[in-house]
C-alpha positions, 0 to 999 in steps of 0.5 A: 596516663602521661603517655605521648602519642607518636607524631607522624610528621616528617619535617625539614629537620628529619631530612638529611639535606647538607652535602657535608653530612651526606658525605660524611655519612657515606665515608664514615658510616656503617652499613647493612642490608634489609632487603630491598634496602641498604641501610647506611647509618652514623651516630652523631654526638654533640646535638642537645636533643638526639634526632634522626635524620634520613635520606632515600636514594634509588638508582638511576641505573635500575629505574630510568624514569624519574617517576618510578625513582620518585615513587619508591623514594616516596614509599620509603619516606612514607614508611619511615614516617609511620614507623619513625618512633622505632628509630627515634627510640634508638637515638633517645636510648643512645643519647645521640643523633642518628643519620640514615640513608636508605638506598633501594637495591631491587630492580622492580617497583616494590609495594607498600608492605614490602618497603614497610617490612624492610623499614621495620627490619632495619629499625630492629637491626639498627637497635641491635647494632647500636646497643651492642656497639654502645655496650662494647664502648662502656665496657 
């Protein structure tokens, strides 16, 4: 069998750091809600290898303490890291890179499973939306 085991790393290339890319994502990106997350995504062509880059954000208005905001962001990143093969499959199927922002909406601290459920739902919705968009473009 020549199957590759999924990589559970989260390297610098998978983080959305560039202010230009972030601004572009929020101005031109599309969004949907996988409660308690709002997902903003944008497809980008032009890269040699399709990749996925993410950003996790938590409102300072809802969580005053940085410790709590950082905990939520850490949970989002960890769940993405464990389930990133779902998102990478979308990028490889389309042959395009995908930039994704996860925005936490709820007022209460989440647990691991709540975020995991939202991340998996986001992957499924993203897959469905991008495939239908791609079919419309081909037709």
